[in-house]
C-alpha positions in Angstrom: 128.9 98.2 9.4 128.7 98.3 13.1 131.0 95.4 14.9 131.5 94.5 18.4 129.2 96.0 21.0 126.5 98.1 20.5 126.2 101.6 21.3 123.5 104.1 21.8 122.5 106.6 18.9 123.1 110.2 20.4 121.8 113.4 19.4 123.4 115.3 16.3 125.0 117.8 16.1 127.2 117.7 19.0 128.6 120.3 21.1 131.4 122.2 19.1 133.7 122.8 22.1 133.6 118.9 23.0 134.5 118.3 19.1 137.2 120.7 19.2 139.1 119.2 22.3 138.5 115.4 21.0 140.6 116.3 17.8 143.1 118.8 19.6 144.1 115.8 22.2 144.0 113.3 19.3 146.6 115.7 17.3 148.8 115.6 20.6 149.1 112.2 20.8 149.3 111.3 16.9 150.8 114.6 15.5 151.5 113.1 12.1 149.3 110.1 11.4 149.8 108.4 8.1 148.3 105.0 6.5 149.9 101.7 7.8 149.8 100.5 4.3 153.2 100.6 2.5 153.6 102.3 -0.8 156.0 104.2 -3.4 153.8 106.4 -5.3 150.5 107.1 -6.3 149.8 104.2 -8.1 151.2 101.4 -5.5 149.2 103.5 -3.1 146.0 102.9 -5.3 146.8 99.3 -5.6 147.2 98.9 -1.9 144.1 100.7 -1.0 142.1 98.7 -3.4 143.7 95.6 -2.0 142.9 96.6 1.4 138.9 95.9 1.0 138.0 93.4 4.0 141.4 92.7 4.7 143.8 94.1 7.4 146.6 96.5 6.5 149.2 93.7 7.9 148.2 91.2 5.5 148.1 93.4 2.2 151.6 94.8 3.5 152.9 91.2 3.4 151.8 90.8 -0.2 152.5 93.9 -1.7 156.3 93.7 -0.1 157.1 91.0 -2.5 154.2 92.4 -5.2 155.7 95.7 -5.6 159.4 94.3 -5.9 158.0 92.6 -9.1 155.5 95.0 -10.4 155.6 98.7 -9.1 154.2 100.4 -12.3 151.0 99.7 -14.6 153.1 98.7 -17.4 154.7 95.9 -15.0 151.6 94.8 -13.4 150.1 94.1 -17.2 153.3 92.4 -18.0 152.7 90.3 -14.9 148.9 89.4 -15.9 146.0 88.8 -13.8 147.2 84.9 -13.4 150.7 85.8 -12.7 149.3 88.5 -10.2 147.1 86.0 -8.6 150.2 84.2 -6.3 151.0 87.5 -4.8 147.7 88.4 -3.2 146.4 84.9 -2.7 146.7 85.2 0.9 144.4 88.2 1.0 140.4 87.9 0.9 138.5 87.9 -2.5 142.0 87.8 -4.4 140.5 86.8 -7.5 138.5 89.4 -8.0 140.9 92.1 -7.0 143.4 90.5 -9.3 141.0 91.5 -11.9 140.5 94.8 -10.7 144.3 95.4 -10.6 144.9 94.8 -13.8 142.0 96.5 -15.6 142.9 99.7 -13.3 146.4 99.4 -14.5 145.5 98.9 -18.2 143.0 101.9 -18.1 145.9 103.9 -16.6 147.9 103.1 -19.3 145.3 103.7 -22.0 143.3 106.8 -20.6 145.9 108.4 -18.8 149.2 107.9 -20.5 150.8 105.4 -17.6 150.0 108.5 -14.9 147.8 107.5 -12.0 145.1 110.2 -12.4 145.0 112.2 -8.6 141.2 113.5 -9.2 138.4 112.2 -7.6 136.4 111.6 -10.7 139.1 109.7 -12.5 140.0 107.6 -9.4 136.3 106.6 -8.9 136.4 105.5 -12.6 139.1 102.8 -11.8 138.0 99.3 -11.0 137.7 98.3 -7.7 138.1 102.1 -6.7 135.0 103.3 -5.4 134.4 106.3 -3.0 136.1 105.1 0.2 139.7 104.1 -1.8 139.5 107.5 -3.7 139.3 109.2 -0.4 141.8 107.5 1.2 144.5 107.9 -1.5 143.2 112.1 -2.1 143.7 112.1 1.6 147.0 110.3 2.0 148.6 112.3 -0.8 147.3 115.4 0.7 145.1 116.6 -2.4 141.9 116.6 -0.5 141.1 116.8 3.0 138.8 113.5 2.5 137.3 111.4 5.3 137.0 107.5 4.0 134.3 105.8 6.5 135.4 102.4 7.1 134.5 99.9 10.1 136.8 102.0 12.3 135.8 105.5 11.8 132.0 104.4 11.6 132.4 102.9 15.2 134.5 105.7 16.4 132.7 108.2 15.3 129.1 106.8 16.8 130.6 106.1 20.4 132.0 109.4 20.2 128.7 111.3 19.0 130.1 112.9 16.0 127.8 111.0 13.7 124.4 108.9 14.2 123.9 108.2 10.2 123.5 104.5 9.2 125.5 104.8 6.0 129.2 105.2 5.7 128.4 108.2 3.1 126.0 109.8 5.4 128.5 109.6 8.2 131.0 110.9 6.1 128.9 113.9 5.2 127.9 114.2 9.0 132.0 114.1 10.1 132.7 117.0 7.1 130.2 119.1 8.8 131.4 119.0 12.2 135.1 118.5 12.1 136.7 121.7 12.4 138.7 122.8 9.3 141.9 122.8 11.5 141.8 119.3 12.1 139.9 118.0 9.0 143.0 116.7 6.9 143.9 114.6 9.5 140.8 113.6 11.2 140.6 110.2 8.9 143.8 108.8 10.3 143.0 109.7 14.2 139.8 108.1 13.9 141.0 105.2 12.4 144.0 104.5 14.3 142.2 105.6 17.6 139.4 102.9 16.6 142.5 100.1 15.3 144.4 100.4 18.8 142.3 102.1 21.5 138.6 102.3 20.7 138.4 98.7 19.5 135.0 96.6 18.8 134.5 93.9 21.7 137.2 95.3 24.3 137.7 99.2 24.1 140.6 100.6 26.3 138.3 103.5 27.9 141.1 103.6 30.7 144.0 104.2 28.5 142.1 106.8 26.2 142.8 110.3 26.2 139.6 111.4 25.1 137.4 109.2 27.3 136.0 111.9 29.5 134.5 113.5 26.5 133.2 110.2 25.1 129.3 109.8 25.7 129.8 106.1 25.0 132.1 105.3 28.4 129.5 104.4 31.0 127.9 102.1 28.3 131.2 100.5 27.3 132.3 100.0 30.8 129.0 98.7 31.7 126.4 97.7 28.8 123.8 96.8 31.5 123.8 100.6 32.4 122.4 101.8 28.9 
């Protein structure tokens, strides 16, 4: 899952005071972090997140701006059908499979949930194309559950900061839940994603412009990989 510059694996768990300060600083520079995916309600959020797998939020937003103008409910999506949906999302990776999943999840929402998008983890994860990560994003964004969805950004930043050292996304998620202070848990997902997207990038992290660089055990390594 790691991309870009490699990082050392640090001992875990990290120092509690350092973790507290990391999130305190991130909270000051990003007091109200939100997903960059555009959505109107729980249904369009589920669809947008499902479409975002292995795709950028920018590319998904370009597609869904037109898609949701045409079909923003499960009923309308089913009326559009798989072949009608494909032209809207053809610019997104894996669009054929994603179109199949969006139509299938829309049908389940209509037939099993009366047209209302379920907002509990079990029912969400039972929807086609909605795995643990997608469900976590939805539940966190709607402030239903302080979930931490571990994508490539969260995985990379967590390792670089020594917040986690596990090799899989699920285990990293467990480690983060164990060390992130409760007061910061609800927004930790967004802080780590946005920090990874704009500052602690994969190949050229901006350590000079990072508000937590002095708290990062990877800083020296990232600035000079030969020093490791």
